[in-house]
C-alpha positions in Angstrom: 0.2 24.2 28.4 -1.2 21.3 26.6 1.0 19.0 24.5 -0.4 20.4 21.3 0.4 23.9 22.4 3.9 22.7 23.3 4.5 21.3 19.8 3.2 24.6 18.3 5.5 26.7 20.4 8.5 24.4 19.5 7.6 25.0 15.8 7.5 28.8 16.2 10.7 28.8 18.2 12.6 26.7 15.7 11.2 27.9 12.4 10.1 31.5 13.3 6.6 31.0 11.8 3.2 29.6 12.8 2.4 26.0 11.9 -0.8 25.3 9.9 -2.0 23.1 12.7 -1.0 20.4 15.2 -2.0 16.8 14.7 -1.4 13.9 17.1 -1.6 10.0 17.0 -1.7 7.5 19.8 0.6 4.6 20.7 -1.1 1.4 21.3 -1.3 -1.6 23.7 -2.3 -4.9 22.1 -4.6 -6.7 24.3 -3.9 -10.1 22.6 -2.8 -11.3 19.2 1.1 -11.1 19.2 3.0 -11.6 16.0 -0.1 -12.5 14.2 -0.3 -9.4 11.9 2.3 -10.5 9.4 0.8 -14.0 9.4 -2.6 -12.7 8.0 -4.1 -13.2 11.5 -6.2 -11.3 14.1 -5.2 -9.0 16.8 -6.9 -6.9 19.3 -5.2 -3.5 20.2 -6.5 -0.4 21.9 -5.2 3.2 21.3 -3.4 4.7 24.3 -4.1 8.1 25.8 -0.3 8.7 25.2 0.2 10.5 21.9 2.8 11.9 19.6 2.2 15.5 18.4 3.2 17.0 15.1 3.1 20.8 14.4 3.5 21.2 10.6 3.6 23.7 7.8 3.8 22.7 4.1 6.5 24.2 1.9 6.5 25.1 -1.7 9.6 23.1 -2.5 10.7 19.5 -1.6 12.8 20.4 1.4 12.1 18.8 4.8 13.0 20.3 8.2 12.4 18.2 11.2 12.9 19.0 14.8 11.9 17.0 17.9 11.3 18.1 21.5 13.2 14.9 22.3 16.1 15.6 20.0 19.0 18.1 19.8 19.3 19.5 16.3 17.1 20.2 13.3 17.3 17.4 10.6 17.3 18.9 7.0 17.1 16.8 3.9 15.4 16.8 0.4 12.5 14.6 -0.3 14.1 13.4 -3.4 16.9 11.9 -1.3 14.6 9.8 0.8 14.6 6.0 0.0 15.3 2.6 1.5 17.5 3.1 4.6 17.9 6.9 4.1 17.8 8.8 6.3 18.7 6.7 9.3 17.6 7.2 12.9 14.4 8.5 14.1 14.0 10.9 11.2 13.5 8.0 8.9 10.0 7.6 10.5 9.1 11.1 9.5 10.7 11.4 6.1 9.4 7.9 5.1 5.8 9.1 5.3 5.8 11.6 2.4 8.1 9.1 0.4 5.5 6.4 0.8 2.6 8.8 0.1 4.2 9.7 -3.3 4.8 6.0 -4.1 1.1 5.4 -3.4 0.3 8.2 -5.9 -0.6 11.0 -3.5 0.8 14.5 -4.4 2.9 15.9 -1.5 6.0 18.0 -1.1 8.2 19.5 1.6 7.3 20.7 5.0 8.6 21.9 8.3 7.5 19.8 11.3 8.1 20.0 15.1 7.6 16.7 16.9 6.8 16.2 20.6 6.5 12.4 21.4 4.6 11.6 24.5 4.5 7.8 24.0 7.1 6.1 26.2 10.2 5.3 24.1 11.4 1.7 24.0 8.4 0.5 25.9 6.9 -1.7 23.1 3.9 0.7 23.0 4.5 1.7 19.3 6.0 5.1 19.6 7.3 4.7 16.0 3.8 4.2 14.6 2.5 7.2 16.6 5.2 9.3 15.0 4.4 8.2 11.5 0.7 8.4 11.9 0.9 11.9 13.4 2.9 13.1 10.4 0.7 11.2 7.9 -2.5 12.8 9.4 -1.0 16.2 9.1 0.3 15.6 5.5 -3.3 14.3 4.6 -4.8 17.6 5.7 -2.2 20.2 4.5 -1.9 18.7 1.1 -5.7 18.1 0.8 -5.5 14.3 0.4 -8.7 13.7 2.5 -7.4 10.4 3.9 -8.7 11.1 7.4 -12.2 11.5 6.3 -13.2 7.8 5.9 -12.4 4.4 7.3 -11.2 3.3 3.9 -8.9 6.5 3.6 -7.5 5.7 7.1 -6.8 2.1 6.1 -4.9 3.5 3.0 -3.0 5.9 5.3 -2.0 3.0 7.7 -0.7 1.0 4.6 1.4 4.1 3.7 3.0 4.2 7.3 3.8 0.5 7.1 5.6 1.0 3.9 7.5 4.0 5.4 8.6 1.9 8.3 9.4 -1.3 6.5 11.3 0.4 3.6 12.8 3.6 4.8 13.2 2.9 8.6 14.2 -0.7 7.7 11.9 -2.1 10.5 10.0 -5.2 9.4 6.9 -4.6 11.3 3.3 -5.7 10.4 0.3 -3.4 10.1 -1.3 -3.7 13.5 0.4 -0.7 15.1 -0.5 1.8 12.4 -4.0 0.5 12.1 -4.6 0.9 15.8 -3.2 4.4 15.7 -5.5 5.5 12.8 -8.5 3.4 13.4 -9.2 2.6 17.0 -12.0 4.3 18.8 -12.4 5.6 22.3 -13.8 3.0 24.6 -13.2 0.1 22.2 -10.7 -2.4 21.2 -10.0 -2.7 17.6 -10.4 -6.3 16.2 -8.1 -6.2 13.2 -8.2 -8.8 10.5 -4.7 -8.6 8.9 -5.7 -10.8 6.0 -8.0 -8.1 4.5 -7.5 -5.3 7.1 -11.2 -5.3 7.9 -12.0 -4.1 11.4 -14.6 -4.4 14.1 -14.9 -2.1 17.2 -15.3 -4.2 20.4 -16.5 -2.4 23.5 -13.7 -2.2 26.0 -14.8 0.1 28.8 -13.2 -1.4 31.9 -14.3 1.4 34.1 -17.9 0.5 34.1 -17.1 -2.9 35.3 -14.8 -1.9 38.2 -11.7 -3.0 36.3 -8.5 -1.4 35.0 -5.7 -2.1 32.6 -2.3 -1.7 34.2 0.7 -1.2 31.9 4.1 -2.2 33.1 6.9 -0.7 31.2 9.7 -3.0 32.3 12.4 -0.6 31.0 14.2 -3.6 29.6 15.7 -2.9 26.2 13.2 -3.2 23.5 14.6 -3.2 19.9 12.9 -4.7 16.8 15.7 -4.0 14.4 18.3 -6.3 15.9 17.3 -9.3 13.9 15.0 -11.1 16.4 11.8 -9.9 15.0 13.0 -10.6 11.5 14.0 -14.2 12.4 10.4 -14.8 13.8 8.8 -13.4 10.7 11.2 -15.4 8.4 10.5 -18.7 10.3 6.7 -18.1 10.0 7.0 -17.5 6.2 9.2 -20.6 5.9 6.6 -22.7 7.8 3.8 -21.4 5.6 5.8 -22.4 2.5 6.3 -25.9 3.9 2.7 -26.2 4.7 1.7 -24.9 1.1 -0.4 -22.1 2.5 -0.2 -18.3 1.9 0.1 -17.5 5.6 -0.3 -19.3 8.8 -3.7 -17.8 9.2 -4.8 -20.6 6.7 -3.9 -23.3 9.2 -7.0 -24.2 11.1 -6.6 -24.8 14.8 -8.5 -28.1 14.7 -5.9 -29.3 12.2 -2.9 -27.9 14.1 -1.4 -31.3 15.2 -1.5 -32.6 11.5 0.2 -29.4 10.3 2.9 -29.5 12.9 3.7 -33.1 11.9 4.4 -31.8 8.3 7.1 -29.2 9.3 10.8 -29.8 9.0 12.1 -28.7 12.5 11.1 -28.3 16.1 11.7 -24.5 15.8 9.1 -24.2 12.9 6.7 -26.3 14.9 7.0 -24.0 17.9 6.6 -20.8 15.9 3.6 -22.2 14.0 1.9 -23.5 17.2 2.0 -20.0 18.8 0.6 -18.2 15.8 -2.2 -20.6 15.2 -3.2 -20.8 18.8 -2.8 -17.0 19.3 -5.2 -16.3 16.5 -7.8 -18.6 18.2 -7.2 -16.8 21.5 -8.0 -13.5 19.8 -11.4 -14.9 18.7 -12.1 -16.1 22.1 -11.1 -12.8 23.7 -13.6 -11.0 21.4 -16.3 -13.3 22.6 -15.2 -12.9 26.1 -15.5 -9.1 25.8 -18.9 -9.4 24.0 -20.1 -11.5 26.9 -18.4 -9.4 29.6 -16.5 -12.3 30.8 -13.4 -10.8 32.1 -12.3 -13.9 34.2 -12.1 -15.6 30.8 -10.2 -12.7 29.2 -7.6 -12.8 32.0 -7.2 -16.6 31.5 -6.6 -15.9 27.8 -3.9 -13.2 28.7 -2.0 -15.9 30.8 -2.3 -18.6 28.1 -1.0 -16.0 25.5 1.9 -15.1 27.7 2.8 -18.8 28.1 2.8 -19.3 24.3 5.0 -16.4 23.7 7.5 -17.3 26.4 7.7 -21.0 25.4 6.8 -21.4 21.8 7.7 -18.1 20.2 10.4 -17.4 22.7 10.1 -13.6 22.8 9.8 -12.9 26.5 12.6 -11.9 28.9 13.0 -12.3 32.7 11.6 -8.8 33.4 8.4 -9.6 31.5 8.0 -12.9 33.1 8.5 -11.3 36.5 5.9 -8.7 35.7 3.3 -11.2 34.7 3.9 -13.6 37.6 4.0 -11.0 40.3 0.8 -9.2 39.1 -1.0 -12.5 38.9 0.1 -13.5 42.4 -1.1 -10.1 43.7 -4.6 -10.7 42.3 -4.6 -9.7 38.7 -7.2 -11.5 36.6 -4.6 -12.1 34.0 -1.4 -10.6 32.6 0.8 -11.0 29.5 3.6 -9.3 27.7 2.5 -7.0 24.9 4.3 -5.9 21.8 7.2 -7.4 19.7 8.9 -8.9 22.8 12.5 -9.1 24.0 11.7 -6.2 26.3 9.1 -3.6 26.5 5.9 -3.7 28.5 3.5 -6.1 30.1 -0.2 -5.6 30.7 -2.3 -6.8 33.7 -6.2 -6.9 33.9 -6.9 -5.9 37.5 -9.8 -4.9 39.7 -9.7 -1.1 39.9 -9.4 -1.2 43.6 -6.5 -3.6 43.4 -4.4 -1.6 40.9 -2.2 0.0 43.5 -1.6 -3.2 45.2 -0.7 -5.0 42.1 1.6 -2.2 41.1 3.3 -2.3 44.4 3.9 -6.1 44.1 5.4 -5.8 40.7 7.7 -3.0 41.9 8.7 -5.0 44.8 9.4 -8.1 42.6 11.6 -6.0 40.4 13.6 -4.6 43.3 14.0 -8.0 44.8 15.7 -9.3 41.5 17.8 -6.2 41.0 16.0 -5.0 37.9 15.5 -1.3 37.0 12.4 0.1 38.5 9.4 -0.4 36.1 7.2 2.4 35.1 3.6 1.6 35.7 0.4 3.4 34.6 -3.4 2.6 34.2 -4.6 3.2 30.7 -8.1 3.4 29.0 -8.9 2.9 25.3 -8.4 6.2 23.6 -9.3 7.7 20.2 -7.4 7.7 16.8 -5.1 10.1 15.1 -6.5 13.5 14.1 -6.1 17.3 14.3 -5.7 18.9 17.7 -5.1 22.6 16.8 
């Protein structure tokens, strides 16, 4: 049974009716460009093969009934009761989507939905955005909004999902995750300019080059709503104010030293240094991929991780261990990915070395007494859409 079939069966078993269809959306891995999205910068994610599925049927009222294969009970509420911080828990990521669609002027109503999430939870692979985007794709179709039919419509749908997560779920994320889930193409990385949300598809077919991307879910706790993410975002916004710019994207890398000298604290200098140099690394990574220079890409991975560990201070020992052990075992490069404070690392490896690198990472974790990591090779997958 496919995952889409499983979601449809859950819908039938729960609600006693057939769904109008099943839609899915992928999680993402960011190749490079961390914490640059809310700074108006650049990032370079790929969509994962791992997806979240939503079997959905519209209703004629404003009632929502939500069930998850990963949950226990049906959540029921009225769309009129959805707002900032309400409901709480995982249902906020579902209920927030129709709320945000209405705020954006799109006519929607109630629905029944069965969710089956196949994106690893807590791994920093954006399971929340996959959930939002799967529901958003379904609502666009069943309410005839047509937002999946064009790139501009998908950009608008991504913005709706960001609003849902920021306001209803109270998670202060940027727009990278939702954009990757709705816009990334199979075999490509998505170069996303978060200043104007323009995109470019950059070829990323490692298999034809004898390479692979190994994801290491460290299984260390990954949580963005505990204040750490918000502190980093607030620091960046304060630095931009002190420099008199709209966002840190407006600080040119060539003038970074001058800009750092104008800031009021070492903390703001470190945060700014990471963002400005990380945006430059994304541009270099695009050129490395265009030129098929994977050694250069690996070196950029390592420089990015060093910056996140030392300047942005979002790594943890498990992430550092994954990066170090993978590199020592022959990876071309490795870095943490996602918001930090846990979650996953990625390693660019020769395909024939993937098992060796994975074994080295697992041994390093065992030697330090960490939980055993979950490791898997991924390719660049396609965007949200209808499955059944």
